[in-house]
C-alpha positions as CSV (number, residue, x, y, z in Angstrom):
1,M,24.3,-12.3,13.4
2,K,23.2,-8.7,13.9
3,I,20.6,-7.4,11.4
4,V,19.7,-3.7,11.4
5,A,16.9,-2.1,9.3
6,V,17.8,1.4,8.1
7,I,15.0,3.6,6.7
8,P,16.4,6.5,4.6
9,A,14.3,9.6,5.0
10,R,14.8,13.1,3.5
11,Y,12.5,16.0,3.8
12,G,13.0,17.5,0.3
13,S,11.1,15.8,-2.5
14,T,10.3,17.3,-5.8
15,R,6.9,15.7,-6.0
16,F,6.0,15.4,-2.3
17,P,8.0,17.6,0.1
18,G,7.9,16.4,3.7
19,K,6.7,13.0,2.6
20,P,8.0,11.0,5.5
21,L,5.9,13.1,7.9
22,A,2.6,12.8,5.9
23,S,-0.2,11.6,8.2
24,I,-1.6,8.1,7.4
25,C,-4.6,7.3,9.6
26,G,-3.3,9.6,12.3
27,K,0.4,8.5,12.3
28,P,3.4,9.9,10.3
29,M,4.2,7.6,7.5
30,I,7.8,7.1,8.8
31,Q,6.3,5.8,12.1
32,R,4.2,3.2,10.2
33,V,7.2,2.0,8.2
34,Y,9.3,1.9,11.4
35,E,6.8,-0.1,13.3
36,N,6.4,-2.6,10.5
37,A,10.2,-3.1,10.4
38,Q,10.2,-3.6,14.2
39,R,7.6,-6.4,13.9
40,C,9.9,-8.4,11.6
41,A,11.1,-11.4,13.5
42,V,14.7,-11.3,12.1
43,I,15.3,-7.6,12.7
44,D,17.3,-6.7,15.8
45,R,17.3,-2.9,15.5
46,V,15.6,-0.2,13.4
47,V,17.2,3.2,12.6
48,V,16.0,6.1,10.6
49,A,18.8,7.8,8.5
50,T,17.9,11.4,7.8
51,D,19.4,14.8,7.2
52,S,16.3,16.6,8.5
53,A,16.0,17.9,12.0
54,E,12.2,17.9,11.6
55,I,12.1,14.2,10.7
56,A,14.5,13.4,13.5
57,R,12.2,15.1,16.0
58,A,9.2,13.3,14.7
59,V,11.0,9.9,15.0
60,E,12.2,10.6,18.5
61,A,8.7,11.7,19.5
62,F,7.4,8.1,18.9
63,G,10.5,6.5,20.5
64,G,12.4,5.7,17.4
65,E,16.1,5.8,16.8
66,V,17.8,8.3,14.5
67,C,21.1,8.5,12.7
68,M,21.9,11.9,11.3
69,T,23.5,11.9,7.8
70,S,24.8,14.3,5.3
71,D,22.5,16.5,3.2
72,R,24.6,16.0,0.1
73,H,23.6,12.4,-0.7
74,E,22.1,11.9,-4.2
75,T,20.6,8.5,-3.5
76,G,19.1,6.5,-0.6
77,T,21.9,4.0,-1.0
78,D,24.5,6.7,-0.3
79,R,22.6,7.6,2.9
80,I,22.3,3.9,3.9
81,A,26.0,3.4,3.4
82,E,26.9,6.4,5.6
83,A,24.6,5.1,8.3
84,A,26.2,1.6,8.0
85,Q,29.6,3.0,8.8
86,Q,28.3,3.9,12.2
87,L,26.4,0.7,12.9
88,D,27.5,-2.6,14.4
89,A,25.7,-5.0,12.0
90,D,26.3,-8.0,9.8
91,L,23.3,-7.3,7.5
92,I,21.8,-4.0,6.6
93,V,18.2,-3.9,5.4
94,N,17.2,-0.9,3.4
95,V,13.5,-0.4,4.1
96,Q,12.0,2.3,1.9
97,G,10.4,5.1,3.9
98,D,7.5,5.4,1.4
99,E,6.3,1.7,1.7
100,P,3.9,1.8,4.7
101,L,2.2,-1.4,3.6
102,L,5.2,-3.6,3.3
103,Q,4.6,-6.5,5.6
104,P,7.2,-7.7,8.2
105,Q,7.0,-11.2,6.6
106,A,8.1,-9.7,3.3
107,I,11.2,-8.2,4.9
108,E,12.0,-11.6,6.5
109,L,11.6,-13.4,3.1
110,A,14.3,-11.0,1.7
111,V,16.7,-11.6,4.6
112,R,16.5,-15.4,4.9
113,P,18.5,-16.3,1.8
114,L,21.5,-14.3,3.0
115,L,21.4,-16.2,6.4
116,A,21.4,-19.5,4.5
117,D,24.0,-18.8,1.8
118,E,27.2,-16.7,2.3
119,G,27.6,-16.5,-1.5
120,I,24.7,-14.1,-1.7
121,S,25.8,-10.5,-1.4
122,M,22.4,-8.8,-1.6
123,G,18.7,-9.6,-1.4
124,T,15.5,-8.1,-2.6
125,L,11.9,-8.9,-3.6
126,K,9.6,-9.3,-6.6
127,A,5.9,-9.7,-7.3
128,R,4.1,-11.1,-10.3
129,I,2.7,-8.4,-12.6
130,K,-1.0,-8.9,-13.1
131,F,-2.0,-6.0,-15.4
132,A,-0.9,-5.5,-19.0
133,Q,-0.5,-1.7,-18.6
134,D,2.1,-2.3,-15.9
135,M,4.2,-4.4,-18.2
136,E,5.0,-1.4,-20.4
137,N,5.2,1.2,-17.6
138,P,8.8,2.4,-17.3
139,N,8.2,3.5,-13.7
140,I,7.6,-0.1,-12.8
141,V,11.0,-1.9,-12.7
142,K,11.0,-5.5,-13.9
143,V,13.3,-8.3,-12.9
144,V,14.2,-11.6,-14.4
145,T,15.8,-14.4,-12.3
146,D,17.3,-17.8,-12.8
147,I,15.8,-21.0,-11.4
148,R,17.5,-20.4,-8.0
149,G,15.9,-17.0,-7.7
150,R,19.1,-15.1,-8.5
151,A,18.7,-11.9,-10.5
152,L,19.7,-12.0,-14.1
153,Y,18.7,-8.4,-15.0
154,F,16.5,-5.5,-13.9
155,S,15.0,-3.1,-16.5
156,R,12.4,-0.4,-17.0
157,S,11.5,-2.2,-20.2
158,A,9.1,-5.2,-20.4
159,I,11.3,-8.2,-19.8
160,P,11.0,-11.0,-20.8
161,F,9.7,-10.3,-24.3
162,F,6.9,-12.7,-25.0
163,R,7.4,-13.9,-28.6
164,S,4.5,-16.2,-28.1
165,L,1.5,-15.7,-25.9
166,H,1.5,-19.4,-25.2
167,T,4.2,-19.5,-22.6
168,G,4.4,-20.3,-18.9
169,A,6.7,-17.5,-18.2
170,A,5.6,-14.6,-16.1
171,M,6.7,-11.0,-15.7
172,Y,7.7,-9.7,-12.3
173,R,8.0,-6.2,-10.9
174,H,10.8,-5.4,-8.5
175,I,9.9,-4.4,-5.0
176,G,12.5,-1.9,-3.7
177,L,13.6,-3.4,-0.5
178,Y,17.3,-4.3,-0.2
179,V,19.3,-6.5,2.1
180,Y,23.1,-6.0,2.1
181,R,26.0,-7.7,3.8
182,R,27.5,-4.6,5.5
183,D,31.0,-5.0,4.0
184,F,29.5,-5.5,0.5
185,L,27.4,-2.4,0.9
186,L,30.4,-0.3,1.7
187,Q,32.3,-1.8,-1.2
188,L,29.4,-1.3,-3.6
189,N,29.0,2.3,-2.6
190,G,32.7,2.9,-3.4
191,L,32.4,1.5,-7.0
192,P,31.9,3.9,-9.9
193,Q,28.5,4.0,-11.6
194,S,28.3,1.2,-14.2
195,E,27.2,1.8,-17.8
196,L,23.9,-0.3,-17.5
197,E,23.2,1.5,-14.2
198,K,23.4,4.9,-16.0
199,A,21.4,3.7,-19.0
200,E,18.5,2.4,-16.9
201,S,19.0,4.6,-13.9
202,L,18.9,1.6,-11.6
203,E,21.5,1.3,-8.9
204,Q,21.2,-2.5,-8.4
205,L,22.6,-3.0,-11.9
206,R,26.0,-1.8,-10.5
207,A,26.1,-5.0,-8.4
208,L,25.2,-7.3,-11.3
209,E,27.7,-5.7,-13.6
210,N,30.4,-6.2,-11.0
211,G,29.5,-9.9,-10.7
212,F,27.8,-9.9,-7.3
213,V,24.9,-12.2,-6.5
214,I,21.4,-10.7,-5.8
215,H,18.8,-13.1,-4.6
216,V,15.2,-12.1,-5.4
217,A,12.5,-13.6,-3.1
218,E,8.9,-13.6,-4.3
219,I,5.9,-12.2,-2.5
220,D,2.3,-12.7,-3.5
221,Y,1.0,-9.1,-3.3
222,E,2.1,-5.7,-4.5
223,P,2.5,-3.1,-1.7
224,I,1.1,0.3,-2.5
225,G,3.9,2.9,-2.2
226,V,3.5,6.6,-1.7
227,D,4.9,8.7,-4.5
228,V,2.5,11.7,-4.5
229,P,-0.1,13.0,-2.1
230,D,-3.0,11.3,-3.9
231,D,-1.5,7.9,-2.9
232,I,-2.2,8.5,0.8
233,A,-6.0,7.8,0.3
234,M,-5.3,4.4,-1.3
235,V,-2.9,3.4,1.5
236,E,-5.4,4.5,4.2
237,N,-8.2,2.5,2.5
238,A,-5.9,-0.6,2.3
239,L,-5.1,-0.2,6.0
240,R,-8.8,0.0,6.9
241,R,-9.6,-3.1,4.9
242,Q,-6.8,-5.0,6.7
243,G,-8.0,-3.7,10.1
244,M,-4.6,-1.9,10.7
245,A,-5.7,1.7,10.7
246,E,-4.9,2.2,14.4
């Protein structure tokens, strides 16, 4: 089975233009994400999907592979789907270009369930929420799963609602890495936006509303993503603590 990691990367960003090229301990962020994906034991190939000639040149400069895509895509999934049409792959792993601390082992955890069960169309990750303020933060997407680890719902609201504080239930945040069967990805991209997807502004709800199975593997840490320039310092400090600043 061929497994290809695709990193969507666009230059234009409202909050952080040129984000993929931001320097993190001396390397462009896109390079750090690329190298982490390369280190994943189950990944056969890594490709950056971009509409930017500047990003393409930066990727080629460190020896990476580029797939040029349209500049009209509204979402990263659209860009991934265009790249998937050009790739010989069974599984496509959407590795977010602003997650330089996502570990190779976490990527593998998301992939493994699809290797074991053909009934799973899509895989992703979750991490237990530790701080109360994160539970009510609409920018932190929550996920609820069944006892097999299959997604029941994703929401920007706090789910589940704790009617009693004396419960063994936990709240989990969604980590935005996705694994797709290639044929499923192309099918999903062709479906109209679903009503819940539009209500929550969460693309993964389109899959759930159409009856597809999403497996959610759990990791024991929350990777720090880069949304705005101020996040760079936090990521660099984390890399230094881990001895991975080279």
